[in-house]
All heavy atoms as an XYZ file, in Angstrom:
876
protein
N     212.543     70.199    287.173
C     213.331     70.115    285.922
C     212.490     70.511    284.777
O     211.367     70.093    284.731
C     213.906     68.690    285.834
C     214.632     68.509    284.408
S     214.964     66.793    284.005
C     215.380     65.971    285.350
N     213.000     71.372    283.928
C     212.255     71.758    282.725
C     212.120     70.548    281.805
O     212.909     69.658    281.767
C     212.871     72.921    281.929
O     214.109     72.540    281.272
N     211.060     70.514    280.992
C     210.782     69.358    280.143
C     211.916     69.379    279.090
O     212.341     68.264    278.568
C     209.445     69.633    279.376
C     208.302     69.517    280.247
C     207.003     69.534    279.575
C     205.859     69.434    280.520
N     204.562     69.695    279.924
N     212.464     70.392    278.543
C     213.584     70.372    277.673
C     214.754     69.635    278.337
O     215.350     68.866    277.455
C     214.088     71.791    277.446
C     215.346     71.857    276.609
C     216.058     73.182    276.555
N     215.370     74.324    276.246
C     215.740     75.518    276.294
N     216.938     75.809    276.742
N     214.959     76.642    275.833
N     215.071     69.666    279.549
C     216.170     68.976    280.100
C     216.013     67.404    280.117
O     216.995     66.789    280.371
C     216.490     69.468    281.569
C     217.033     70.876    281.502
C     217.293     71.257    282.964
C     217.768     72.907    282.934
N     218.092     73.241    284.275
N     214.787     66.996    279.853
C     214.558     65.478    279.775
C     215.062     64.880    278.684
O     214.947     63.646    278.551
C     213.144     65.270    280.140
C     212.540     65.748    281.466
C     211.022     65.781    281.506
N     210.455     64.457    281.035
C     209.113     64.379    280.901
N     208.271     65.331    281.160
N     208.626     63.187    280.426
N     215.521     65.592    277.620
C     215.901     65.110    276.329
C     217.373     65.314    276.076
O     217.802     66.422    276.058
C     214.821     65.567    275.272
C     213.397     65.186    275.519
C     212.601     65.917    276.216
C     213.096     63.752    275.160
C     211.297     65.506    276.504
C     211.714     63.310    275.458
C     210.965     64.249    276.161
O     209.723     63.738    276.547
N     217.960     64.090    275.545
C     219.289     64.274    275.236
C     219.447     65.121    273.832
O     218.641     65.059    273.109
C     219.778     62.762    274.827
C     221.285     62.622    274.306
C     222.223     63.007    275.422
C     221.453     61.264    273.938
N     220.429     65.918    274.020
C     220.668     66.772    272.716
C     222.214     66.669    272.308
O     222.996     66.674    273.198
C     220.266     68.184    273.004
C     218.841     68.515    273.258
C     218.612     69.828    273.922
C     218.803     70.022    275.338
N     218.207     69.002    276.167
N     222.491     66.347    271.115
C     223.748     66.223    270.637
C     224.132     67.003    269.567
O     223.278     67.344    268.686
C     224.024     64.696    270.098
O     223.254     64.538    268.892
C     223.675     63.682    271.181
N     225.390     67.643    269.558
C     225.827     68.484    268.524
C     227.219     67.957    268.062
O     228.083     67.817    268.910
C     225.978     69.955    268.901
C     226.569     70.798    267.795
C     224.732     70.592    269.270
N     227.136     67.490    266.883
C     228.596     66.913    266.328
C     228.906     67.457    265.059
O     228.038     67.886    264.252
C     228.342     65.450    266.122
C     227.910     64.607    267.340
C     227.857     63.126    267.117
O     226.765     62.829    266.437
O     228.561     62.326    267.665
N     230.156     67.549    264.734
C     230.719     68.079    263.480
C     230.487     66.850    262.512
O     230.843     65.697    262.704
C     232.171     68.345    263.524
C     232.815     68.733    262.284
C     233.443     68.054    261.503
C     232.549     69.917    261.646
N     233.877     68.692    260.320
C     233.288     70.000    260.397
C     231.935     71.249    261.937
C     233.361     71.028    259.468
C     232.004     72.225    261.118
C     232.660     72.129    259.844
N     230.042     67.208    261.273
C     229.812     66.248    260.170
C     230.862     66.639    259.065
O     230.712     67.768    258.278
C     228.467     66.388    259.541
O     228.334     65.686    258.454
N     231.736     65.762    258.846
C     232.646     66.013    257.694
C     231.983     66.058    256.324
O     232.284     66.683    255.649
C     233.816     64.904    257.768
C     234.837     65.049    258.636
C     235.681     66.403    258.507
O     235.886     66.745    257.316
O     236.107     66.956    259.545
N     230.960     65.111    256.227
C     230.325     64.972    255.090
C     229.551     66.326    254.652
O     229.582     66.798    253.460
C     229.133     63.881    255.141
C     228.366     63.700    253.827
C     227.475     62.478    253.992
O     227.625     61.623    254.921
O     226.518     62.502    253.190
N     228.921     66.901    255.700
C     228.152     68.150    255.471
C     229.026     69.483    255.726
O     228.451     70.478    255.436
C     226.896     68.124    256.419
C     225.985     67.039    256.074
O     225.610     66.840    255.010
O     225.537     66.225    257.004
N     230.180     69.230    256.307
C     230.988     70.443    256.553
C     230.313     71.345    257.525
O     230.432     72.589    257.334
C     231.546     70.992    255.392
C     232.314     70.070    254.373
C     233.483     69.424    254.774
N     234.486     70.500    255.196
C     235.428     70.321    256.013
N     235.718     69.157    256.575
N     236.266     71.356    256.262
N     229.594     70.919    258.452
C     229.022     71.799    259.560
C     228.614     70.977    260.676
O     228.793     69.669    260.782
C     227.740     72.440    258.816
S     226.338     71.258    258.550
N     228.094     71.667    261.768
C     227.733     71.036    262.895
C     226.289     70.544    262.721
O     225.482     71.280    262.088
C     227.861     71.940    264.124
C     229.131     72.110    264.628
C     229.833     73.282    264.198
C     229.922     71.146    265.330
C     231.211     73.619    264.641
C     231.191     71.574    265.876
C     231.790     72.586    265.390
O     233.084     72.859    265.834
N     225.920     69.423    263.255
C     224.551     68.936    263.168
C     224.117     68.683    264.677
O     224.800     67.907    265.407
C     224.421     67.667    262.469
C     224.822     68.019    260.909
C     222.942     67.005    262.406
C     224.827     66.761    259.953
N     222.978     69.294    264.990
C     222.330     69.004    266.337
C     221.164     68.077    266.271
O     220.244     68.360    265.267
N     220.893     67.193    267.150
C     219.864     66.313    267.041
C     219.355     66.042    268.432
O     220.057     66.158    269.519
C     220.195     64.941    266.554
C     220.582     65.039    265.025
C     220.860     63.574    264.459
N     221.095     63.648    263.051
C     222.392     63.624    262.527
N     223.395     63.599    263.280
N     222.619     63.624    261.253
N     217.951     65.770    268.581
C     217.445     65.327    269.867
C     216.757     63.961    269.617
O     215.565     63.828    269.283
C     216.445     66.478    270.230
N     217.654     62.986    269.708
C     217.030     61.643    269.305
C     215.870     61.157    270.327
O     216.003     61.488    271.442
C     218.274     60.659    269.553
C     219.292     61.492    270.196
C     218.987     62.901    270.078
N     214.958     60.552    269.736
C     213.857     60.233    270.605
C     212.664     61.305    270.678
O     211.629     60.935    271.083
N     213.013     62.512    270.317
C     211.952     63.492    270.362
C     211.757     64.242    268.926
O     210.599     64.239    268.566
C     212.464     64.475    271.413
C     211.434     65.711    271.559
C     210.128     65.277    272.178
C     212.102     66.786    272.350
N     212.704     64.725    268.417
C     212.608     65.632    267.185
C     213.131     64.844    266.026
O     214.183     64.297    266.124
C     213.182     66.966    267.401
N     212.412     64.963    265.001
C     212.919     64.269    263.713
C     213.825     65.265    263.106
O     213.663     66.438    263.259
C     211.846     63.945    262.761
C     210.763     62.966    263.364
C     209.539     62.686    262.420
C     211.390     61.613    263.674
N     214.817     64.902    262.224
C     215.565     65.745    261.615
C     216.699     66.382    262.361
O     217.141     65.760    263.569
N     217.189     67.536    262.082
C     218.338     68.178    262.906
C     218.386     69.622    262.474
O     217.742     70.197    261.783
N     219.399     70.197    263.347
C     219.692     71.658    263.115
C     221.109     71.674    262.629
O     221.915     70.817    263.147
C     219.617     72.342    264.439
C     220.017     73.841    264.336
C     218.204     72.312    264.994
N     221.248     72.477    261.548
C     222.711     72.610    260.908
C     223.215     73.900    261.141
O     222.475     74.934    261.261
C     222.547     72.238    259.602
C     221.998     70.897    259.241
N     220.717     70.542    259.389
C     222.707     69.774    258.859
C     220.478     69.288    259.094
N     221.714     68.828    258.802
N     224.541     74.099    261.182
C     225.226     75.415    261.258
C     226.638     75.328    261.414
O     227.335     74.214    261.723
N     227.373     76.445    261.231
C     228.860     76.490    261.403
C     229.268     76.877    262.762
O     230.532     76.716    262.977
C     229.363     77.475    260.426
C     229.283     76.955    258.902
O     229.400     75.860    258.616
N     228.973     77.861    257.960
N     228.363     77.227    263.633
C     228.896     77.649    264.977
C     228.206     76.678    266.031
O     227.025     76.580    266.031
C     228.321     79.029    265.312
C     228.766     79.455    266.654
O     228.035     79.238    267.574
O     229.758     80.170    266.752
N     229.031     75.955    266.620
C     228.616     74.788    267.517
C     227.637     75.345    268.603
O     226.481     74.709    268.778
C     229.865     74.185    268.291
C     229.426     72.945    269.049
C     230.789     72.380    269.663
O     231.813     72.858    269.580
O     230.559     71.156    270.180
N     227.895     76.439    269.286
C     226.989     77.014    270.287
C     225.661     77.468    269.704
O     224.688     77.175    270.265
C     227.688     78.060    271.051
C     228.861     77.625    271.987
C     229.370     78.823    272.723
O     229.690     79.739    272.252
N     229.657     78.441    274.044
N     225.756     78.082    268.495
C     224.591     78.491    267.980
C     223.645     77.404    267.525
O     222.316     77.377    267.656
C     224.881     79.395    266.730
N     224.297     76.407    267.044
C     223.574     75.094    266.687
C     222.834     74.531    267.932
O     221.638     74.150    267.952
C     224.384     74.040    266.051
C     223.696     72.695    265.895
C     224.819     74.576    264.699
N     223.522     74.469    269.082
C     222.981     73.953    270.374
C     221.903     74.815    270.730
O     220.705     74.255    271.083
C     223.991     73.831    271.453
C     223.481     73.350    272.725
C     223.190     71.917    272.818
C     223.110     74.183    273.755
C     222.754     71.408    274.002
C     222.585     73.628    274.967
C     222.345     72.268    275.054
O     221.819     71.756    276.286
N     221.979     76.155    270.772
C     220.853     76.975    271.130
C     219.755     76.870    270.234
O     218.503     76.771    270.837
C     221.226     78.404    271.231
C     222.301     78.801    272.239
C     222.930     80.251    271.999
C     221.840     78.614    273.591
N     219.842     76.689    268.954
C     218.720     76.515    268.084
C     218.164     75.056    268.370
O     216.909     75.059    268.304
C     219.186     76.700    266.648
C     218.043     76.548    265.568
C     216.940     77.402    265.711
O     217.229     78.411    266.167
O     215.896     77.022    265.279
N     218.941     74.072    268.638
C     218.378     72.763    268.908
C     217.523     72.858    270.172
O     216.428     72.305    270.286
C     219.522     71.763    269.154
C     219.153     70.325    269.488
C     218.290     69.867    268.442
C     220.416     69.593    269.724
N     217.840     73.675    271.205
C     217.098     73.789    272.373
C     215.779     74.329    272.060
O     214.783     73.996    272.494
C     217.817     74.676    273.428
S     219.180     73.883    274.212
N     215.704     75.227    271.074
C     214.491     75.966    270.755
C     213.627     74.878    270.078
O     212.458     74.983    270.120
C     214.796     77.206    269.796
C     215.346     78.413    270.525
O     215.181     78.473    271.672
N     216.197     79.205    269.916
N     214.214     74.082    269.180
C     213.509     73.132    268.358
C     212.828     72.186    269.327
O     211.711     71.702    269.177
C     214.338     72.450    267.413
C     213.809     71.153    266.833
C     214.805     73.420    266.220
N     213.544     71.773    270.462
C     213.045     70.695    271.447
C     211.845     71.397    272.153
O     210.905     70.787    272.240
C     214.178     70.454    272.368
C     213.549     69.770    273.636
C     215.232     69.618    271.802
N     212.024     72.668    272.430
C     210.928     73.340    273.074
C     209.686     73.455    272.147
O     208.562     73.272    272.614
C     211.277     74.769    273.345
C     212.200     74.878    274.611
O     212.210     74.006    275.377
O     212.834     76.024    274.772
N     209.992     73.691    270.825
C     208.832     73.637    269.874
C     208.236     72.266    269.825
O     206.904     72.207    269.713
C     209.273     74.047    268.471
C     209.807     75.538    268.386
C     210.357     75.906    267.113
O     210.410     75.098    266.264
O     210.982     76.945    267.101
N     208.973     71.114    269.651
C     208.392     69.969    269.686
C     207.638     69.466    271.033
O     206.521     68.911    270.864
C     209.469     68.896    269.454
C     209.684     68.634    268.105
C     210.783     69.051    267.401
C     209.018     67.841    267.139
N     210.697     68.735    265.971
C     209.592     67.889    265.923
C     207.901     67.048    267.240
C     209.142     67.253    264.798
C     207.366     66.436    266.144
C     208.105     66.593    264.819
N     208.046     69.970    272.074
C     207.319     69.721    273.359
C     205.884     70.522    273.291
O     204.976     70.001    273.646
C     208.138     70.251    274.589
C     209.352     69.234    274.836
C     207.300     70.288    275.782
C     210.397     69.737    275.706
N     205.972     71.677    272.777
C     204.689     72.495    272.622
C     203.725     71.747    271.633
O     202.590     71.715    271.925
C     205.059     73.933    272.144
N     204.325     71.269    270.584
C     203.458     70.465    269.601
C     202.766     69.405    270.245
O     201.555     69.090    270.056
C     204.252     69.997    268.303
C     204.690     71.395    267.538
C     203.505     69.056    267.540
C     205.697     71.149    266.440
N     203.536     68.621    271.005
C     202.925     67.465    271.762
C     201.785     67.931    272.639
O     200.754     67.352    272.740
C     203.995     66.642    272.594
C     204.674     65.628    271.774
C     205.908     65.829    271.145
C     204.205     64.318    271.601
C     206.618     64.980    270.359
C     204.966     63.419    270.877
C     206.228     63.778    270.277
O     206.911     62.795    269.567
N     202.121     69.047    273.261
C     201.043     69.646    274.344
C     199.808     70.051    273.515
O     198.692     69.736    273.990
N     199.989     70.711    272.354
C     198.883     71.237    271.614
C     197.972     70.074    271.153
O     196.872     70.173    270.972
C     199.397     72.015    270.471
C     199.914     73.392    270.845
C     200.680     74.137    269.742
O     200.644     73.720    268.614
O     201.304     75.188    270.047
N     198.646     68.886    270.722
C     197.944     67.794    270.208
C     197.348     67.012    271.266
O     196.741     65.971    271.063
C     198.778     67.025    269.374
C     199.130     67.818    268.076
C     200.156     67.024    267.093
O     200.642     65.977    267.474
O     200.486     67.540    266.091
N     197.707     67.228    272.476
C     197.358     66.395    273.677
C     197.893     65.066    273.776
O     197.364     64.135    274.238
N     199.109     64.970    273.011
C     199.720     63.658    272.920
C     200.772     63.540    274.126
O     201.385     64.526    274.437
C     200.423     63.560    271.679
N     201.028     62.364    274.605
C     202.058     62.327    275.653
C     203.411     62.502    275.089
O     203.644     62.053    274.000
C     201.869     60.798    276.197
C     201.181     60.116    275.069
C     200.320     61.112    274.386
N     204.254     63.032    275.834
C     205.751     63.297    275.503
C     206.305     61.858    275.264
O     206.081     60.979    276.185
C     206.446     64.104    276.406
C     206.038     65.568    276.347
C     206.781     66.283    277.536
C     206.637     66.269    275.038
N     207.285     61.747    274.475
C     208.147     60.568    274.339
C     208.870     60.323    275.637
O     209.125     61.354    276.484
C     209.059     60.729    273.308
C     208.439     61.796    272.466
C     207.758     62.632    273.384
N     209.212     59.175    275.950
C     210.047     58.743    277.093
C     211.326     59.664    277.152
O     211.980     59.784    276.119
C     210.450     57.309    277.123
O     209.210     56.530    277.126
C     211.290     56.921    278.345
N     211.706     60.195    278.295
C     212.895     61.006    278.491
C     214.174     60.187    278.010
O     214.227     58.960    278.269
C     212.942     61.475    279.877
N     215.047     60.860    277.361
C     216.358     60.234    277.037
C     217.461     60.695    277.729
O     218.640     60.043    277.717
C     216.486     60.524    275.499
O     216.488     61.847    275.198
C     215.456     59.782    274.688
N     217.440     61.852    278.411
C     218.596     62.427    279.239
C     218.731     61.775    280.532
O     217.709     61.482    281.160
C     218.488     63.890    279.337
N     219.955     61.309    280.895
C     220.143     60.792    282.139
C     219.726     59.338    282.324
O     219.544     58.694    283.433
N     219.419     58.691    281.251
C     218.800     57.350    281.180
C     219.940     56.346    281.662
O     221.064     56.564    281.225
C     218.357     56.938    279.773
C     217.846     55.601    279.626
C     217.247     55.365    278.333
C     216.781     53.853    278.254
N     216.033     53.482    276.942
N     219.618     55.385    282.547
C     220.562     54.379    282.916
C     220.379     53.152    282.019
O     219.284     52.814    281.670
C     220.219     54.086    284.422
C     220.309     55.136    285.294
C     221.772     55.657    285.460
O     222.697     54.912    285.537
N     222.006     56.998    285.300
N     221.469     52.669    281.664
C     221.626     51.389    280.837
C     222.050     50.187    281.640
O     223.051     50.314    282.327
C     222.422     51.611    279.532
C     221.850     52.711    278.631
C     222.181     54.054    278.881
C     220.928     52.402    277.715
C     221.660     55.009    278.014
C     220.391     53.454    276.831
C     220.723     54.675    277.001
O     220.165     55.619    276.312
N     221.422     49.047    281.385
C     221.817     47.758    282.077
C     222.991     47.113    281.518
O     223.729     46.343    282.119
C     220.632     46.844    282.074
O     220.514     46.483    280.712
N     223.357     47.450    280.202
C     224.456     46.770    279.573
C     223.960     45.537    278.817
O     224.811     44.711    278.294
N     222.664     45.284    278.884
C     222.130     44.159    278.186
C     220.978     44.478    277.237
O     220.205     45.399    277.605
C     221.496     43.167    279.248
C     222.482     42.631    280.150
C     221.687     41.609    281.137
C     222.600     41.222    282.192
N     221.877     40.407    283.120
N     220.903     43.922    276.006
C     219.787     44.080    275.121
C     219.670     42.907    274.287
O     220.535     42.188    274.001
C     219.812     45.422    274.360
C     220.940     45.553    273.403
C     220.614     45.222    272.001
C     222.114     45.692    273.631
C     221.741     45.263    271.100
C     223.292     45.894    272.755
C     222.932     45.666    271.460
N     218.455     42.592    273.860
C     218.288     41.500    272.920
C     218.225     42.136    271.505
O     217.783     43.120    271.187
C     216.830     40.902    273.182
C     216.779     40.062    274.412
O     217.729     39.408    274.795
N     215.669     40.234    275.090
N     219.023     41.314    270.606
C     219.087     41.713    269.187
C     218.672     40.594    268.321
O     219.262     39.540    268.313
C     220.584     42.059    269.022
C     220.973     42.592    267.604
C     220.217     43.917    267.323
C     222.398     42.807    267.628
N     217.673     40.778    267.478
C     217.287     39.930    266.500
C     218.023     40.012    265.156
O     217.885     41.119    264.610
C     215.682     39.963    266.303
C     214.956     39.409    267.473
C     213.462     39.811    267.415
N     212.879     39.209    268.576
C     212.798     39.991    269.791
N     213.548     41.008    269.936
N     212.089     39.539    270.913
N     218.786     39.096    264.734
C     219.753     39.316    263.590
C     219.348     38.412    262.469
O     219.940     38.529    261.327
C     221.123     39.164    264.029
C     221.525     40.252    264.977
C     221.325     37.759    264.360
N     218.453     37.467    262.582
C     218.065     36.612    261.587
C     219.022     35.351    261.614
O     220.208     35.508    262.087
N     218.572     34.275    261.019
C     219.338     33.073    261.120
C     220.678     33.107    260.327
O     221.618     32.544    260.916
C     218.485     31.904    260.641
C     217.183     31.617    261.391
C     216.334     30.590    260.823
O     216.574     29.921    259.784
O     215.247     30.268    261.456
N     220.691     33.711    259.146
C     221.897     33.656    258.441
C     223.021     34.503    259.178
O     224.131     34.149    259.226
C     221.664     34.324    257.021
C     221.096     33.261    256.017
C     221.104     33.880    254.660
O     220.595     35.005    254.439
N     221.531     33.163    253.742
N     222.651     35.677    259.630
C     223.569     36.533    260.318
C     224.073     35.868    261.639
O     225.167     35.940    262.028
C     223.073     37.908    260.568
C     224.133     38.909    261.238
C     225.518     39.004    260.491
C     223.365     40.190    261.339
N     223.136     35.271    262.378
C     223.490     34.584    263.590
C     224.514     33.509    263.306
O     225.549     33.338    263.963
C     222.281     33.926    264.254
C     222.393     33.462    265.504
N     221.414     32.878    266.317
C     223.488     33.151    266.390
C     221.765     32.481    267.416
N     223.153     32.684    267.488
N     224.290     32.725    262.262
C     225.147     31.636    261.820
C     226.493     32.162    261.541
O     227.558     31.769    261.925
C     224.629     30.751    260.733
C     225.512     29.661    260.224
C     225.090     28.926    259.068
O     224.063     29.514    258.348
O     225.509     27.836    258.794
N     226.505     33.264    260.658
C     227.794     33.736    260.276
C     228.640     34.395    261.418
O     229.850     34.282    261.449
C     227.580     34.951    259.194
C     228.857     35.305    258.476
C     229.528     34.145    257.757
O     228.918     33.339    257.143
N     230.825     34.043    257.868
N     227.887     35.008    262.326
C     228.617     35.610    263.513
C     229.103     34.458    264.448
O     230.330     34.592    264.877
C     227.647     36.465    264.320
C     227.257     37.790    263.703
C     226.010     38.343    264.488
C     228.393     38.756    263.648
N     228.449     33.380    264.554
C     228.815     32.304    265.342
C     230.099     31.558    264.853
O     231.029     31.259    265.413
C     227.769     31.308    265.474
N     230.090     31.546    263.431
C     231.225     30.873    262.737
C     232.421     31.824    262.815
O     233.547     31.292    263.187
C     230.943     30.667    261.278
C     229.809     29.518    261.137
C     232.091     30.386    260.274
C     229.271     29.500    259.768
N     232.294     33.063    262.623
C     233.308     33.980    262.693
C     234.057     34.001    264.123
O     235.192     33.954    264.274
C     232.950     35.488    262.289
C     232.564     35.573    260.907
C     233.683     35.241    259.932
O     234.933     35.598    260.239
O     233.562     34.583    258.867
N     233.193     33.877    265.217
C     233.614     33.931    266.595
C     234.388     32.655    266.742
O     235.405     32.675    267.539
C     232.573     34.128    267.530
O     231.558     33.077    267.620
N     233.861     31.489    266.262
C     234.507     30.273    266.503
C     235.894     30.158    265.847
O     236.901     29.569    266.282
C     233.727     29.025    265.948
C     232.539     28.804    266.905
S     231.572     27.281    266.422
C     230.415     27.995    265.316
N     235.936     30.769    264.607
C     237.225     30.829    263.878
C     238.434     31.391    264.762
O     239.608     30.978    264.691
C     237.098     31.659    262.523
C     236.450     30.965    261.480
C     236.409     31.953    260.281
C     235.602     31.446    259.128
N     235.632     32.445    257.974
N     238.071     32.353    265.543
C     239.158     32.987    266.305
C     239.134     32.675    267.878
O     239.733     33.100    268.684
C     239.075     34.520    266.239
C     237.767     35.078    266.643
C     239.412     34.982    264.830
C     237.662     36.633    266.642
N     238.151     31.603    268.134
C     238.241     30.987    269.529
C     237.660     32.043    270.406
O     238.078     32.070    271.643
N     236.761     32.846    270.120
C     236.041     33.831    271.030
C     234.618     33.518    271.101
O     234.097     33.051    270.138
C     236.251     35.214    270.280
C     235.987     36.373    271.206
C     236.410     37.795    270.563
O     236.959     37.658    269.364
O     236.169     38.783    271.179
N     234.047     33.867    272.257
C     232.725     33.629    272.525
C     231.944     34.602    271.546
O     232.321     35.563    271.185
C     232.262     33.781    274.026
O     232.120     35.220    274.284
N     230.593     34.033    271.118
C     229.713     34.921    270.342
C     229.500     36.244    270.965
O     229.659     37.252    270.254
C     228.546     34.088    270.036
C     227.531     34.854    269.137
C     227.998     35.191    267.822
C     226.263     34.051    269.079
N     229.171     36.403    272.282
C     228.991     37.527    272.963
C     230.237     38.415    272.771
O     230.063     39.561    272.438
C     228.601     37.267    274.418
C     228.181     38.526    275.045
O     227.113     39.064    274.889
N     229.079     39.116    275.861
N     231.386     37.831    273.196
C     232.666     38.692    273.092
C     232.845     39.227    271.736
O     233.331     40.448    271.567
C     233.723     37.979    273.661
O     233.658     37.658    275.016
N     232.755     38.396    270.828
C     233.125     38.766    269.461
C     232.137     39.895    268.982
O     232.528     40.871    268.530
C     232.769     37.617    268.548
C     232.924     37.838    266.976
C     234.198     37.999    266.456
C     231.852     37.987    266.262
C     234.325     38.326    265.061
C     232.021     38.267    264.861
C     233.224     38.476    264.267
O     233.454     38.778    263.066
N     230.749     39.798    269.254
C     229.817     40.773    268.772
C     230.021     42.049    269.641
O     230.015     43.218    269.014
C     228.399     40.258    269.127
S     227.830     38.983    268.045
N     230.447     42.029    270.878
C     230.849     43.185    271.615
C     231.979     43.971    270.974
O     231.981     45.132    270.928
C     231.020     42.984    273.197
C     231.637     44.087    273.848
C     229.727     42.601    273.788
N     233.072     43.144    270.585
C     234.200     43.739    269.981
C     233.878     44.387    268.643
O     234.328     45.564    268.394
C     235.299     42.694    269.919
C     236.641     43.336    269.395
C     237.702     42.259    269.419
N     237.352     41.092    268.848
C     237.252     40.719    267.590
N     237.552     41.832    266.730
N     237.068     39.591    266.955
N     233.081     43.744    267.881
C     232.709     44.291    266.590
C     231.789     45.601    266.712
O     232.204     46.462    266.047
C     231.845     43.185    265.740
C     231.376     43.757    264.564
C     232.799     42.022    265.390
N     230.968     45.588    267.643
C     230.199     46.789    267.914
C     230.937     47.964    268.477
O     230.761     49.072    267.941
C     228.905     46.414    268.797
C     227.786     45.563    268.297
C     226.835     45.111    269.416
C     227.149     46.392    267.247
N     231.896     47.546    269.312
C     232.873     48.746    269.783
C     233.669     49.249    268.689
O     233.836     50.399    268.551
C     233.757     48.170    270.919
C     233.036     47.982    272.237
C     234.064     47.557    273.376
C     233.485     47.451    274.733
N     234.517     47.119    275.664
N     234.191     48.299    267.772
C     235.016     48.846    266.677
C     234.182     49.719    265.767
O     234.562     50.804    265.366
C     235.552     47.614    265.902
C     236.562     46.859    266.693
O     237.104     47.361    267.703
O     236.991     45.834    266.144
N     232.950     49.399    265.539
C     232.015     50.040    264.678
C     231.730     51.560    265.215
O     231.640     52.496    264.431
C     230.732     49.290    264.404
C     229.815     50.030    263.482
C     230.324     50.212    262.046
O     231.252     49.372    261.660
O     229.970     51.087    261.359
N     231.513     51.594    266.473
C     231.076     53.008    267.143
C     232.341     53.688    267.605
O     232.273     54.912    268.083
C     230.036     52.983    268.127
C     228.832     52.252    267.583
C     230.530     52.094    269.300
N     233.582     53.042    267.533
C     234.820     53.736    267.858
C     235.054     53.831    269.378
O     235.726     54.744    269.860
N     234.662     52.774    270.014
C     235.040     52.713    271.520
C     236.354     51.856    271.720
O     236.571     50.956    271.018
C     233.788     52.181    272.309
C     232.647     53.044    272.459
C     231.571     52.335    273.107
C     232.966     54.344    273.068
């Protein structure tokens, strides 16, 4: 597998910017912008190759691969005492477990 294929690449339409934005989270900072979705993706692939080359030139290890990553469905989240209390209160108000409440709120936020 080529090193490029180890990294997730996303191209999404941005209403705010009125163009497509391509990103490689975990590898390249910033993004690639343009009006043609395929052109943005191809340019993003070139940028990923450039970042991989930079890491190689500097003798630095590549970041952990992001493509094809398996997720367990569990993660720890530190929210601070005040937010923890407020979330617990909100979940109790509607008779929902804290976990279920937080999952629902997060799903609503990301549009799932």
